[in-house]
C-alpha positions, 0 to 999 in steps of 0.5 A: 389092565384087563383080565387075561386068560393065561395058557396053562403050561405043563413044564417039565420038572426034570432036566431038559433033554432032547435028541440032536442029529448025529453026523460025521465030523469034518467031512462031507465038503459042506454037505448036511444030514437030517434025521430022515438020513438024506442030508449030511450037515457036517462041514470041513472047518479050520481054526480053533476057538472061532467059527472053525474046528470044534473045541473038544468037550470037557470030560464032565458028562453029568450036566444037562447038555450031555443028555441034550446034545450028545453026539452033536457038534461041539465047540465053536464061538458066537463071539469071534470071527474074521471080517467077511460076510453079510451085515445085520443092520437092525435087530432088537428094536426093529426089523432086520434091514439088509441089502436087497437081492436082485429082484426075482422074476415074477409070474402071475403073482408068483416068484420063479426059482431054479433048481439045479443038481437034482438031475444027478440024483438016485431018483433020475430013473423014475418015470418023471426023472424024480421031479414029483419026489423032489417037489414033495421033499422041498415043500417038506423041508421048507415048511415051518413048524415053530410058532402058533400057526404051522406054515405049509410051503406049496410049490404052485407051478413047475416045469423043466428046462434042460437041466433046470427045474423052474418052480413058481412060489408065493413070495413069502415062501422064497426065503424058506426054499433058498434056505434049504439050498445046499441040502442033499436029496437022494444023493445029489446036492440041490442048489435053489436060487432065483431066476436071473440071479446070475453068477454074482452072489446076491445080497441078503434080503430081509425075507431071506435072513428071517427065513434063515433064522427061523430055520435055525430055530425050527431045526433046534426045537424039540416040541416033545421036551419043549427044548430050544437047543441054541448050543454050538451056534458057531458050528451051525451050517446055515449060519456059517453059509451066511457068514454071520460070525465072521464080523463083530458087527454081525455077531453082536446083533445076531442073537437079538435078531434071532429072539425077535424072529422067535417072538414073531412066531407066536401070537401071544407071549403065553403061547411062547412060554408054554412052547419053550420051558428049556434052553441050551446055550452050551458050547458057545464060548460065552465070556459074559451074557452081553450078546445073549442078554435078550433071552431073558426078555423073550423067555422070562419064564424058563424052567431049565437053562444050560450054560455049560462048557462056556468061558464064564469066569466069575459070577459078575459075568452072569450079572445081566440075568441076576434076578431074572428068570424067576421060574427057573428050576434047573441051571447048569454051569458046569464046564465053566471056569467059574467052578475053579475060580469061585467055589462059593458061587452056588450060594449066591446063585440060589439067592438069585433064583428062589425056585432053583431046585437043581444046580449042575444036576445036584439038588440044592432045594427040596419041593418043600423049601421052594414052597416055603421060600415062595411064600415069602418072595411072592409078596409084590416087593419088600418095599414099604409103600402106601399102595400097590394094586396089581392083577396077575403080577403084571405090574410087578413083573413090569417093574422087575423087568424094566429097570434090569433091562434099562441097565443092561439092554436099552434097545431090546427094552424099547422094542419089548415095551414101547410101540409107535404111540408110546411117549417118553420124556425126561426133565432135570430138576437142578434145584431139588434139595441134596442129601444133607449128609452128603460130603462129596463135591459137586462137579461142574456141568454135571448135567451136560448129558441131560440138559439138551432134551430136558423137558422141564415145563417150568422153564420151557414155555416155547411150544416148538421146544416142548414138542421137540422134547417129547419122544414118540415111537419105538425108534425115537424112544430107543435113540433118546435112551441111548443119549442118556448115561449108562446106569445101574440101579440098586437091586430090588431084593437086596437093597429094597429100602432104596426104592419107593414103588406104588401102583394104582389101577388106571381106567381108560388106557387106550386099547390098541386093538380098538375093541374098547373105544372108551379104553381099558384098565391099566396101571399107573406106576410111580417109582422113586429111587436112586441109581449109580451113573457109569462111565462109557465102559459101564464099569466105573461110577461117576455120579449118584443120582436120584430120580422119580419115574412115572409109567402108564402101562396097558395091554399091548400087541408086542412080545410082552403083551404089555405096552408103555403108553407114557413114561415120564422120568425126572432126574435130580441130584442125589438126595438120599433115601431117608424119605423112604425109610419107615419110622424107627421100628421101636417107636412104631411098636410103642405107638401100637403097643407092640413089641419091637420086631427085633423081639419077634420070637422064634422066626423060622430059619431063613426069614429075616426081620425085614421080611417078617415086617413086610409080611405084617405090612402085607397082611395089614393091607389085605385084611385091615387089621392092625399091627398087633393082630397081624403079627399074632395072626402070622405067629399062629400060622408059623409065619406062613403067609397063606395059612395066616390068610386062612386063619384070619378068614376062619376067625374074622367073624369073631374079631372086635373092632379093636382088631382093625386099624 
């Protein structure tokens, strides 16, 4: 893949902190307040544990949220509510499709809006009745600040008709202005609506909904601390006005839609990662990560994450983010039942996040320990493989992200890596040899969910049938993914021997920008492995399968900067992982006149024999030395891979041919 310049990030090393607006609780009759002092944001609410009365915060105040959001509204839920309100129909994989509002009046390419309520303001005594001040205020409040380019809203024309102020604005600014309807200006509640809207409540247009979501993000983003504060979303006044959380269908699709709007605010993933290093999801009554899992796809390089004061009861509630967020340095889980239910969870969390320094504001690793850990974990994969070519970690990050996303959120995955020119197909190989050691009984019709769209070209020679089984475009691929059974792949870190992964530089990959007619460098990634096939609930294993999957990836214009050009999957009966296993360490050592790995003396604490073997293999690959000299070089460097490379560089001129394979 063509080399890219990465935008440097000065991510904070300390826990995230940010200012939040302060406001009275339970009063104001729907009025809202901002930091300029001219709005009142609190609303009167009812109910407990829903979109209603805030849940009192726990007494613990040492977590990250206590500094991020002290004084703000707490409680609320993004996972429950009563049915009534607007419906989000699409989120992660495509634009949000909503019922279109009544067509507004247009004049000279501009859209007319009417503003009422302003005439009762404290500025009514001004010479123009406060119109000029009101216009400046509306432009300021409706302008966008989050993203690669700031968007300044401008009101092009205005005139007064009785008690109404009629303004004309470009169509793309309508949603931003309608979003601030209900705000208080100079003591008066200002209402903004389309001309000709009548008394009927209009449907929510796509532009309005996107403007609402972007407004939520902008109000909750602090550029100084690089914090995106998504805590207590159930109490957000703008979201309550749209009744987002009052129906299960809208609740489920809200967060993917929010992440899609966030991605669209930035030109490149590098800009997005540089702008946001901390996220708070505190006080949202999360029982698991099902509805917020897309955060790990949108912001994979977070440094600080706050999940405090939710309802996470056990470690499995966090499985969707296991081995994600590889740059995570501070995690807050205080105020969750997991603290009482599983006192040993911190040890497992540390395995998930190799760079974690702070857990619940308590130091769990020193800087030296993190650097030492990075020496080992920065190797591509702890998997024996003939060749793994990579550049800037692109191939490695793709593999780590793809299979985790395929297991947890396929619609978001298809929108993340595939575009309208991407191809996907799969084939069933029912004649592949089975695991000779297998004793389980093979059920009849075990390929029911696969065979209909299987594109086995050895069996299908009719052109229309072959063509119909090739899926092209984001939506077609997403639909095809949805037709396949739910899966759970082995963990890449803890079950590495169940995988075989190769990556090769692939020239001539189509350039979506059109700047390189002859194509650019990408990667061909070949993966062999296995997975558990799950039932519809995603909890019970029904079968075990083996698979082979080949990807061609190249540069993309989507949120990840990477796109899948072609994806071919072959599914077969489980055949075991014997082919991936290296020969006996003892036999291999005898052939190379090397002591077995089990006899490696004085391995540093925390360095396993398996990882030591991988370090030897990686040094062999990068230097060309044989096993014996690679092992000796690492021993002399204290099993520090970087120092081992330096040692090789300093002595390679004196090494004879016997040192090389």
